[in-house]
C-alpha positions in Angstrom: 22.6 -154.7 -220.3 25.0 -152.0 -219.4 22.2 -149.6 -218.9 20.5 -151.9 -216.5 23.7 -152.4 -214.6 24.2 -148.6 -214.4 20.6 -148.1 -213.1 21.1 -150.9 -210.5 24.4 -149.3 -209.2 22.6 -145.8 -209.1 19.6 -147.3 -207.2 22.0 -148.9 -204.7 23.7 -145.6 -204.3 20.4 -143.8 -203.6 19.2 -146.5 -201.2 19.2 -145.5 -197.5 22.1 -146.6 -195.6 21.9 -147.9 -191.9 21.9 -144.9 -189.5 25.5 -145.3 -188.4 26.7 -145.5 -191.9 25.3 -142.3 -192.5 27.5 -140.7 -190.0 31.1 -140.5 -191.0 34.0 -142.8 -191.4 35.2 -141.8 -187.9 35.4 -144.4 -185.2 34.0 -143.1 -182.0 35.3 -144.0 -178.5 32.8 -145.0 -175.8 34.2 -145.1 -172.2 32.3 -147.5 -169.9 33.0 -147.1 -166.1 31.4 -149.8 -164.0 32.0 -152.0 -160.9 33.8 -155.4 -161.6 30.6 -157.1 -160.4 28.5 -155.3 -163.0 30.7 -156.3 -166.0 27.8 -158.4 -167.3 26.2 -155.1 -168.3 28.5 -154.6 -171.2 26.8 -157.2 -173.4 23.2 -155.7 -173.1 24.5 -152.2 -174.1 26.5 -153.6 -176.9 23.4 -155.2 -178.4 21.3 -152.0 -177.8 24.0 -149.9 -179.5 23.8 -152.2 -182.6 20.1 -151.2 -183.0 21.3 -147.7 -183.6 23.9 -148.8 -186.1 26.9 -148.5 -183.7 29.0 -151.8 -183.8 31.8 -152.3 -181.5 35.0 -153.0 -183.3 33.5 -151.5 -186.4 32.6 -147.7 -185.9 32.9 -147.5 -182.4 35.6 -148.7 -179.8 34.7 -149.5 -176.3 37.0 -148.3 -173.5 36.0 -150.6 -170.6 37.1 -149.7 -167.2 36.2 -152.0 -164.3 36.6 -150.5 -160.7 38.1 -152.9 -158.2 36.9 -153.7 -154.6 35.4 -150.8 -152.7 35.7 -148.6 -155.9 38.5 -146.6 -154.5 40.0 -146.3 -158.0 37.1 -144.7 -159.7 38.4 -141.3 -159.9 41.7 -142.6 -161.5 39.7 -144.5 -164.0 37.4 -141.6 -164.9 40.5 -139.4 -165.5 42.1 -142.3 -167.6 39.0 -142.2 -169.8 39.2 -138.6 -170.2 42.9 -138.8 -171.2 41.9 -141.4 -173.8 39.8 -138.7 -175.3 36.6 -140.8 -175.4 33.5 -139.1 -177.1 31.1 -140.2 -174.3 31.4 -141.8 -171.0 28.8 -144.3 -169.9 28.6 -144.9 -166.1 26.7 -147.2 -163.7 25.5 -145.5 -160.7 25.5 -141.9 -159.3 28.8 -142.4 -157.8 30.3 -143.3 -161.0 28.7 -140.2 -162.6 30.1 -138.0 -159.8 33.6 -139.4 -160.3 33.3 -138.8 -164.0 32.1 -135.3 -163.4 35.1 -134.6 -161.1 37.3 -135.8 -164.1 35.6 -133.6 -166.8 32.9 -130.9 -167.3 33.3 -131.3 -171.1 33.1 -134.9 -172.1 29.4 -136.1 -172.2 28.4 -138.4 -169.4 25.4 -141.0 -169.8 24.1 -142.7 -166.6 23.1 -146.3 -167.5 21.1 -146.0 -164.3 21.5 -143.9 -161.2 19.7 -143.1 -157.9 18.8 -139.4 -157.1 21.0 -137.1 -159.4 18.8 -134.0 -158.9 18.0 -134.5 -155.2 21.7 -135.3 -154.7 22.8 -132.2 -156.4 24.6 -133.8 -159.3 22.5 -132.1 -162.0 20.2 -129.1 -162.0 16.8 -130.8 -163.0 15.3 -133.7 -164.6 13.9 -131.8 -167.4 17.0 -129.8 -168.2 20.3 -131.2 -166.6 22.2 -128.3 -167.4 25.8 -129.8 -167.5 27.6 -132.6 -169.2 25.5 -135.5 -167.5 22.2 -137.1 -168.6 20.7 -140.6 -168.8 18.5 -142.7 -166.5 17.4 -142.1 -162.8 16.1 -145.3 -161.3 14.4 -143.7 -158.2 14.4 -139.9 -158.6 11.2 -138.0 -158.2 9.1 -140.6 -156.4 8.9 -142.7 -153.4 6.4 -145.1 -154.8 9.1 -147.6 -155.6 10.1 -148.0 -152.1 6.5 -148.6 -151.1 6.5 -151.3 -153.7 9.6 -153.0 -152.2 7.9 -153.0 -148.9 4.6 -154.2 -150.1 6.2 -157.2 -151.9 8.2 -158.1 -148.8 5.0 -158.1 -146.7 3.3 -160.3 -149.3 6.2 -162.7 -149.2 6.4 -162.7 -145.4 2.9 -161.9 -144.1 4.2 -161.9 -140.5 6.9 -159.3 -141.3 7.6 -156.9 -138.4 11.2 -156.2 -138.6 13.8 -155.9 -141.3 17.5 -155.3 -141.4 18.6 -152.9 -144.1 22.3 -153.3 -145.4 22.7 -150.1 -147.2 26.1 -149.6 -148.9 25.1 -146.7 -151.2 26.8 -144.3 -148.8 28.8 -141.1 -148.6 31.5 -140.0 -149.5 31.2 -142.3 -152.5 27.7 -141.6 -153.1 26.2 -138.1 -152.6 25.1 -137.3 -149.0 21.7 -135.9 -149.9 21.1 -139.0 -152.2 21.7 -141.3 -149.2 19.4 -139.4 -146.9 16.7 -139.6 -149.8 17.1 -143.3 -150.2 17.2 -144.4 -146.6 14.4 -142.0 -145.7 12.1 -143.3 -148.4 12.7 -146.8 -147.4 12.1 -146.1 -143.6 8.9 -144.2 -144.5 7.7 -147.1 -146.6 8.4 -149.6 -143.8 6.6 -147.5 -141.2 3.5 -147.3 -143.3 3.2 -151.1 -142.9 4.1 -150.9 -139.3 7.4 -152.7 -140.0 10.6 -151.7 -137.9 13.6 -150.9 -140.2 16.9 -151.5 -138.5 19.3 -149.5 -140.9 23.0 -150.4 -141.1 25.0 -147.8 -143.4 27.9 -150.0 -144.7 30.8 -147.6 -145.3 33.5 -150.0 -144.5 34.1 -153.7 -144.1 33.9 -153.3 -140.3 30.4 -151.9 -140.7 29.4 -155.0 -142.7 30.9 -157.3 -140.1 29.0 -155.5 -137.3 25.8 -155.7 -139.3 26.2 -159.4 -139.7 27.0 -159.8 -136.0 23.6 -158.1 -135.3 21.9 -160.3 -137.9 23.1 -163.5 -136.3 20.5 -163.1 -133.5 18.3 -160.2 -134.2 14.4 -160.9 -134.2 14.1 -160.0 -137.9 12.2 -161.7 -140.6 13.9 -160.4 -143.8 16.9 -158.5 -145.1 17.0 -155.6 -147.6 20.5 -155.4 -149.3 21.6 -152.9 -151.8 24.2 -153.7 -154.6 27.0 -151.3 -153.7 30.8 -151.6 -153.4 31.0 -153.4 -150.0 27.9 -155.7 -150.0 28.8 -157.2 -153.4 32.4 -158.0 -152.5 32.5 -162.0 -153.1 33.5 -162.9 -149.6 30.8 -160.7 -148.2 28.1 -162.2 -150.5 29.1 -165.6 -149.3 28.9 -164.7 -145.7 25.6 -163.1 -146.2 24.2 -165.9 -148.1 25.4 -168.5 -145.5 23.7 -166.4 -142.7 20.5 -165.9 -144.5 20.2 -169.6 -145.2 21.2 -170.6 -141.6 18.6 -168.1 -140.2 16.1 -168.8 -142.9 15.8 -165.0 -143.9 14.7 -163.9 -147.4 17.0 -161.3 -149.0 15.3 -158.6 -151.1 17.3 -156.3 -153.4 16.6 -153.0 -154.9 17.9 -154.1 -158.4 18.6 -157.5 -160.0 22.3 -156.7 -159.7 25.4 -158.3 -158.2 23.9 -158.8 -154.7 20.7 -160.4 -156.0 22.6 -162.5 -158.5 24.6 -164.1 -155.7 22.2 -164.2 -152.6 18.8 -162.5 -153.5 15.4 -164.2 -153.3 13.4 -161.3 -154.4 14.2 -158.2 -156.6 11.7 -155.6 -158.0 14.1 -154.3 -160.5 14.6 -152.1 -163.6 14.4 -154.0 -166.7 18.1 -154.3 -167.8 17.2 -154.5 -171.4 15.2 -151.4 -171.3 17.9 -149.7 -169.3 20.5 -150.7 -171.9 18.2 -149.6 -174.7 17.5 -146.2 -173.3 21.2 -145.7 -172.4 22.1 -146.5 -176.0 19.6 -144.1 -177.2 21.4 -141.4 -175.1 24.7 -142.4 -176.6 23.4 -142.5 -180.1 22.1 -139.0 -179.8 25.1 -137.5 -178.3 27.3 -139.1 -180.9 25.1 -137.5 -183.5 25.6 -134.0 -181.9 23.0 -133.6 -179.2 23.9 -131.6 -176.2 23.6 -133.7 -172.9 22.6 -130.5 -171.0 19.4 -130.3 -173.0 18.5 -134.1 -173.0 16.0 -134.7 -170.0 17.0 -137.4 -167.6 14.4 -140.2 -168.0 13.1 -142.8 -165.7 12.5 -146.5 -166.4 9.1 -147.4 -167.4 9.4 -151.2 -167.1 10.2 -153.0 -163.8 10.5 -156.7 -163.3 9.5 -158.9 -160.4 12.4 -161.5 -160.2 12.1 -164.4 -157.8 14.6 -167.1 -156.9 12.6 -170.3 -156.1 15.7 -172.3 -155.3 16.7 -169.9 -152.5 13.1 -169.8 -151.1 13.2 -173.6 -151.0 16.6 -173.5 -149.2 15.1 -171.6 -146.3 11.8 -173.3 -146.3 9.8 -170.4 -147.6 6.8 -171.0 -149.8 6.4 -168.2 -152.4 2.7 -167.2 -152.7 1.1 -168.6 -155.7 -0.2 -165.1 -156.9 3.3 -163.7 -156.7 4.7 -166.5 -158.8 2.0 -165.8 -161.4 2.9 -162.2 -161.5 6.6 -162.7 -161.7 8.4 -161.7 -164.8 11.2 -164.1 -164.1 11.4 -167.1 -161.8 14.8 -168.6 -161.2 14.8 -172.3 -160.2 
């Protein structure tokens, strides 16, 4: 009996432990820098980290920092995370990555998602970032995504001739070259379909107010709105939603983020579950000793067509049956 007990104990000792248990007894610290409106991204990341054996409150501690309206405080929040001696900083957006980079060139930084980190000059290349930043790039290296945006808008509104673009991914918060890349790709995609794009860079509240004044009477059929720090302010989302309903204008968003969740009708968006899983993979490899400079920046493989049927009904718009069939998610 004693022999069987001993053998069982030895077998248990030799059995493989979960990946995280094989690390050390050390509790690692993960910094997470995100806009207030994006705090819902914490749960998908926590779930994805569990898949690698990292359990918040057990072997990792999450230092969450939510930036306030306008994200004027992101540099201070990034410096605070560095002062806390976190082992890795997760950021949402190229602007957050840039702020973290200004705070440290040593602590690894993982982009949950970003725009154009190479084209904007944040890292050396997609294959070999070369510094302390790696992660996911939503748009980098291709303009096909913007052609998809415009194609979906034309399918939704066959008579589409003119759109207003509320673009609040702007300098100096975002990288100047990155802004040029994004606005340029969208404009070229619109021109390819003979659609006029009236672009409104939203640097300040005054810019947003001026754009809405134009929207009140402009002969447009749709709005393209990004999910940056000005558009996603609660009072701005309320005003934008009311105007869109009054003028019966569908709002398309580049991601199913804060703007879409409040006022969007259509989004062709990175899959948040995939983004969280890929982000967690980067964090896992770094905590196990990988060098971020040698971890290629990846691009999402899965995008989701998300439709809000309730908002379509509110403006009297019928979503094409073929689009409804293709949609990954339809919100009633």
